[in-house]
C-alpha positions in Angstrom: 10.3 -50.9 -3.3 12.6 -52.1 -0.6 12.6 -54.9 2.0 11.6 -52.4 4.7 8.9 -50.8 2.5 6.9 -53.5 0.8 4.9 -52.8 -2.3 1.3 -51.6 -2.1 -1.3 -53.1 -4.4 -3.1 -50.1 -5.9 -6.3 -50.1 -7.9 -6.4 -46.4 -8.7 -5.2 -43.0 -7.4 -7.3 -40.0 -8.2 -8.3 -36.5 -7.2 -8.3 -33.9 -5.9 -12.0 -34.2 -5.5 -14.3 -34.1 -2.4 -14.9 -36.8 0.1 -18.4 -38.0 -0.6 -19.5 -39.5 2.7 -19.0 -39.8 6.4 -17.2 -37.5 8.9 -15.1 -35.9 6.2 -17.9 -35.2 3.7 -17.2 -32.3 1.4 -13.5 -32.1 2.2 -11.0 -31.9 -0.7 -9.2 -35.2 -0.9 -6.8 -37.4 -2.9 -7.9 -41.0 -3.0 -5.5 -44.0 -3.0 -7.7 -47.0 -3.6 -6.0 -50.3 -2.9 -6.9 -53.6 -4.6 -8.2 -56.6 -2.8 -10.8 -57.3 -0.1 -11.5 -60.1 2.4 -15.3 -59.3 2.0 -17.7 -59.6 -1.0 -20.7 -57.5 -0.1 -23.8 -58.1 -2.1 -24.2 -54.4 -3.0 -20.5 -53.5 -3.4 -20.0 -50.3 -5.4 -16.3 -50.8 -6.0 -16.0 -54.3 -7.4 -13.2 -53.1 -9.7 -11.0 -52.9 -6.5 -12.4 -56.1 -4.9 -12.9 -58.9 -7.4 -9.8 -60.8 -8.4 -11.0 -60.9 -12.0 -10.0 -57.3 -12.2 -6.6 -57.7 -10.6 -4.9 -57.2 -14.0 -5.9 -53.6 -13.5 -4.1 -53.3 -10.2 -0.5 -52.3 -9.9 2.1 -53.2 -7.3 3.6 -49.8 -6.4 6.4 -48.7 -4.1 5.7 -46.1 -1.5 7.8 -43.6 -3.5 5.7 -44.3 -6.7 2.4 -43.9 -4.8 3.6 -40.7 -3.2 4.9 -39.3 -6.5 1.3 -39.7 -7.8 -0.2 -37.9 -4.8 2.2 -35.0 -5.0 1.6 -34.6 -8.8 -2.2 -34.6 -8.3 -2.1 -32.2 -5.4 0.5 -29.9 -6.8 2.5 -30.5 -3.6 -0.1 -28.7 -1.5 -1.0 -30.8 1.6 -4.5 -32.1 1.9 -6.4 -35.1 3.2 -5.4 -38.5 1.6 -8.1 -41.1 1.8 -6.9 -44.8 1.9 -9.8 -46.9 0.6 -10.5 -50.1 -1.2 -11.5 -52.9 -1.2 -10.2 -53.2 2.3 -7.1 -51.0 2.6 -6.1 -52.7 5.9 -4.8 -55.7 3.8 -2.1 -53.5 2.4 1.2 -52.3 4.1 0.3 -48.6 4.4 2.3 -47.5 7.5 5.4 -46.3 5.5 3.1 -44.3 3.1 1.4 -42.6 6.1 4.8 -41.7 7.5 6.0 -40.4 4.2 3.0 -38.2 3.8 3.0 -36.8 7.3 6.6 -35.7 6.6 5.2 -33.5 3.9 2.3 -32.2 5.9 -0.5 -34.4 4.5 -3.2 -36.0 6.6 -4.6 -39.6 6.2 -8.0 -41.1 6.6 -8.7 -44.8 6.2 -12.1 -46.6 6.0 -12.3 -50.4 6.8 -15.0 -52.8 7.7 -12.9 -53.6 10.8 -12.0 -57.2 10.0 -8.2 -56.7 10.2 -6.4 -54.7 12.9 -3.0 -53.1 12.0 -0.6 -51.4 14.4 -0.2 -48.5 11.9 -3.8 -47.5 12.5 -2.4 -45.4 15.4 -0.5 -43.3 12.8 -3.7 -42.3 10.9 -5.4 -39.0 11.4 -8.9 -40.4 11.0 -10.0 -44.1 11.2 -13.5 -44.9 9.9 -14.8 -48.2 11.1 -17.6 -49.4 8.8 -18.8 -52.9 9.7 -21.2 -54.3 7.1 -24.9 -54.8 7.9 -27.0 -57.8 7.2 -28.0 -56.6 3.7 -24.3 -57.1 2.7 -24.6 -60.9 3.4 -21.4 -60.7 5.4 -21.0 -61.6 9.1 -19.4 -59.1 11.4 -16.6 -60.3 13.8 -17.2 -57.7 16.6 -14.0 -58.8 18.4 -12.0 -57.9 15.2 -13.8 -54.5 15.2 -12.8 -54.0 18.8 -9.2 -55.0 17.9 -9.1 -52.3 15.3 -10.2 -49.7 17.8 -7.6 -50.9 20.3 -4.9 -50.7 17.6 -5.7 -47.1 17.1 -4.6 -46.4 20.7 -7.0 -43.3 20.9 -4.5 -41.4 18.6 -6.6 -40.9 15.4 -10.1 -39.6 15.4 -12.2 -42.8 15.2 -15.8 -42.9 14.0 -18.4 -45.5 13.0 -20.1 -45.3 9.6 -23.0 -47.6 8.8 -24.8 -48.2 5.5 -28.5 -48.7 5.9 -30.8 -50.3 3.3 -33.7 -51.6 5.5 -35.1 -52.2 9.0 -32.6 -55.0 9.7 -29.7 -52.8 8.8 -31.1 -50.0 10.9 -31.4 -52.3 13.9 -27.8 -53.5 13.3 -26.7 -49.9 13.2 -28.3 -49.2 16.6 -26.7 -52.3 18.1 -23.3 -51.2 16.7 -23.7 -47.8 18.3 -24.6 -49.4 21.6 -21.4 -51.5 21.5 -19.3 -48.4 20.9 -21.1 -45.5 22.6 -17.9 -43.5 22.7 -17.7 -43.2 18.9 -19.6 -40.7 16.8 -21.9 -42.5 14.4 -22.7 -41.6 10.8 -25.5 -43.3 8.8 -26.0 -43.3 5.1 -28.6 -44.8 2.8 -27.2 -47.5 0.6 -27.0 -47.3 -3.2 -29.1 -50.2 -4.5 -28.0 -49.5 -8.1 -24.2 -50.0 -7.9 -22.4 -50.1 -11.2 -20.9 -53.1 -12.9 -17.1 -52.6 -12.7 -16.9 -52.2 -16.5 -19.6 -49.5 -16.6 -19.2 -46.5 -14.5 -21.9 -44.8 -16.5 -24.5 -47.2 -15.2 -27.7 -45.3 -14.2 -28.3 -44.7 -10.5 -31.8 -44.6 -8.8 -31.3 -41.3 -7.1 -35.0 -40.9 -6.3 -35.0 -44.3 -4.6 -31.8 -43.5 -2.6 -33.3 -40.1 -1.5 -36.5 -41.8 -0.4 -34.4 -44.2 1.7 -32.6 -41.3 3.2 -35.9 -39.6 4.1 -37.0 -42.9 5.8 -33.7 -43.0 7.7 -34.1 -39.4 8.9 -37.7 -40.2 10.0 -36.5 -43.3 11.8 -33.7 -41.6 13.9 -36.0 -38.7 14.8 -38.9 -41.0 15.7 -36.6 -43.0 17.9 -35.0 -39.9 19.5 -31.6 -41.2 18.3 -30.1 -37.8 18.4 -26.5 -39.0 18.5 -26.7 -40.3 14.9 -25.9 -38.2 11.9 -27.6 -39.0 8.6 -25.7 -38.1 5.5 -26.0 -38.9 1.8 -23.3 -40.2 -0.5 -22.6 -36.8 -1.9 -20.6 -38.1 -4.8 -23.5 -40.3 -5.9 -25.8 -37.3 -5.7 -23.4 -35.2 -7.8 -22.0 -37.8 -10.3 -24.1 -41.0 -10.0 -22.0 -44.1 -10.5 -19.1 -42.4 -12.2 -15.6 -43.5 -11.0 -12.6 -41.4 -10.0 -14.6 -38.3 -8.9 
């Protein structure tokens, strides 16, 4: 850790595994999950990286220490690194991105779009995932727009929306109308998220797949042909298990 490279609050680093959702679904990936979030979604499936009661499990790590972990997990072979959370935009990740690019790695970051950072422009993929009404959070659309502007058209930018019900579906359509230039990915929500201390908690896969079927029926009925409907592949494969 140096004055020019501040420490990063890390919840966990794991992989390689596959990206389970969105534009990079199925792609081999290392995950750097940061600790802390400015949201508290009602259905959050990563509370161990969000709730302050678990901050004793988080570690303040230098860029070098984080990168040493990534290199060890990947065997030094470049692949995609996913910066997740919590809200990874809270953390100072610009120097980490630069370090990884120097070794040939690529970086994707997913955020709800509440905090814009100038280093978004150094990402390879930026996933904006504003949270729908079922989250019980309120979207600041000006902040989402600021995130898009911070990217300066340099990374690939997409929208990813979680959908639980009709209100969420309407919200997703409104979001797509605000950002018609962005590809949009929809996924059914997991209504059986685990408690942070129990990653073996059962998942209602049948219920999730029924919601996905309803979502497919909805977009085809509405001739919303620009939307892509995808599952959370990691939930289909491993349920609520962590670090997969």
